[in-house]
C-alpha positions, 0 to 999 in steps of 0.5 A: 400265109397270114394267120387268121382266126381259127376254125374258119372254112376255106372258099373258093373265089375268083379274084379279079387280076391286076398287074399292080395294086397300090394301097392308099391314094395320098401322094406316094400311091398316086405319083407311084400311079403316074410313074408306072408303065401305062400298059401295066393294069393298075388298081388303087384302093382308096379308104375313104375319098381320094383327098382324105389322107396326111399328104392333103393335110401337109402345110410346110412344103417340100424340102429341096435344094432349089437354090444352089447359090445359097444352099447345097446338097451336103447342107441338106444332108447335114440338116437332115442327120443332125435332126435325126440323131445320125440314125439315118440310113445315109445312102438313102438319104443322099437319094432323097436329097440329090433326086428330090429337086428333080421331082419338084420341078416335075411337080410344077412343070409336067403336073401343074402344082402351083408353088409361090414364086418370087417376082423373077419366076423362081420357086420362092423358098421358106425355112423351117425348123431345123433347116440352115437354109431356106429350101421349103418350096411351098403353096401358102400353107396348104401345100400337101393339098396342092399337090394332092388334088393337083396329082388326083387330076392327072391319075383319073385321066389314066386308062390303065387305072382303076380307082376304087374309093370306100375301100378297105383291104381286109386281108393280104396274102401271097401264094406262088408269087401272087398277092390275093386281096380281100377288099371291103368296099361300098357298093352301089347301094347306100350305106352297103358294103361288100367284099371284092376279091383281087389279085396283082403280081406287085402290090404297094402299100402306101397307107399312111401312119399310124396316128389313131393308135394315140389319143390325140394326133395330127393324122386323119382319121383314116390313119390306123396303120393297116398297111404296117399290120398286113406287111407284118403278117405277111412276114415282111420286116418291120423296123423302128416302129418306136420312132415317133415323132410328136410335133410341137405346135398343134393347136390346144384343143383337148376336145378333139382327137385330131389336133389342127397342126400348126405349121413349122413355117410359122416358127420359121418365119418368126413366131416365139413360143411363150410358157404359161407366163407368156414368157420366151423360153427356148433360150434357156435350152436351145441359146442357138436354134431356140424355136428353130430347133428340130421337132422333138428337141422343141417338144422335149423342152416344152416338157422341160418347161412345163415340169419347171412352171408346173403348168401344161399351157404354151402359146405361139405368137407371131402377133409381132410381124405384119398383120398383112404379111402373116395372113399372106403367107398362112391363110389357111391357119389364119382362118382355122385359128380365127375359128377357135377364138384367137386372132393370130395377128394380134395375140398369142394362141395355145399349142401343145405337143401331139403324135404327128408322124412315124419315122419307122415302119415297113423296111424297104431298100432304096428301091422301095422294096421289102424283103418280100419279092414284089411287096414295096412300101412307100410313105409314112408307111415305109422305113427308107431310114431317111428320117432317122430318129427325128424327121427333119420338116418337109422331108416327108412329102419329098420322101413320097415323091423320089421313092414312090417314083423309084418303086414305079420304075423297079415294078415297071423294069421287073414285070412279068407277062400274064394276061388272065383276067381272073384267078381262083384261090381259096380264102377263109370266109370273112364272117364271124361274131362282131367285135366288141366296143372299147379296144380302140379306146383302151389302146389309145389310153395305153400308148398315150400314157406309155409313151408320150415324147419320152417313154414312161417304162412302167406304163409302157410294161403294164401297158404291153401285158395289157396289149398282148392280151388284146392282140391275142383276143383280136387275132384269135377269136373269129370276130368278123372281118369288117372295116372296124376290125381291120382298124382294130386289128391294126391299132393293136399290132402297131401298138404291140410292135411300138411298146415291145421296141420301146422296152428293148431299146430301154437304156440302149437308144438315147 
């Protein structure tokens, strides 16, 4: 059972029973639901509105071998391994690459996802950094939103699925083969919240990333690592959480914590990175791949150039391309950059690296199962090992599709019969004293100084010591179980695991 604040009283509660609880309504969560047996009772928990998730923010597309005349599984596997510094799980990479094209075609043919097409009706493919071939299926520069919204329509038509919006999974416990969930959800009274209680035989954590553990991130506001914290406290294995990806081209707006991403596809279509003097520099560090090197490589090159020039000013320039081509391929990015005061068809615009993606997470096997029977993880919160130490562009949506389908197949195959509608179980009271303000801000500042692109080991040691103090405070001070408490607990847990790994790996995993 998970560890909570001491001296809390146990109360007997009735838990509404489902067969499966899916936590998160990004592409991983929704595609899991769509692939589960239609006679399973499914509860889906959405932390906010259904479309507020990292999936909906994905711009570039889905990487898959759709053109076998000019591409191959072996080439996609090779590119994935190179980008991941050969720290990948090869068996799962093969599953990803070989099964992925089928899921991409299902999106198009079964679920109505509109990919950009060529004149002959086949899917138009673009190229991104780290890819040796054009293999990115896309919908302009809003691919994630196109997939997410189409899948939402499909899942809302399923009679066996109950969706609870604006709901935070506060606590997850397991007893006698069943999971018990305490969910803080908005009720029908504006601004009102209440604790609701559910149980199920299987739980799928599809809670997304950890971006809010940093000062600046491309992630959505809900990316606080909740699923990782819940799995950690259940005893699930957490692996490679320090494998954090920093995207080299976020729009350089230091005023906002949520940074607008400039898709890899912009460089894939010919954009140049410029230093403070408006000069190209990538050829100095990567003479062959230049701007098309993998993300972590480009970010590190930018840091080298920053040290050489003494300036953290960088620019992205695609103004040498036809303006109509740019507007046609990147309408959303064009509009966003224009709102910031730059016309990307005529001039360079400022960019800078920031936290983007998590390659580690809740460790799972090739079926998405954790070491705890009945507990699964999918998408960014999971660690399938397919990304290695650095994710290849547009492999994330592919992973979300392939492994969530495999999870659904495994749950369906191992279902057990239980017709109960409610189950009684004792859980500690969610009441307590208010959480002090400022803890989350302190965590973000610590992480930004301790581990941005490359670890700062001195700051990491100091930071970990303070994080341990904060973790003990959050876990053991008897705070009320609110949404803010849950997210703070998640962030301090994630920061603790990351910095512990960073220091353990010092000098070993270069």
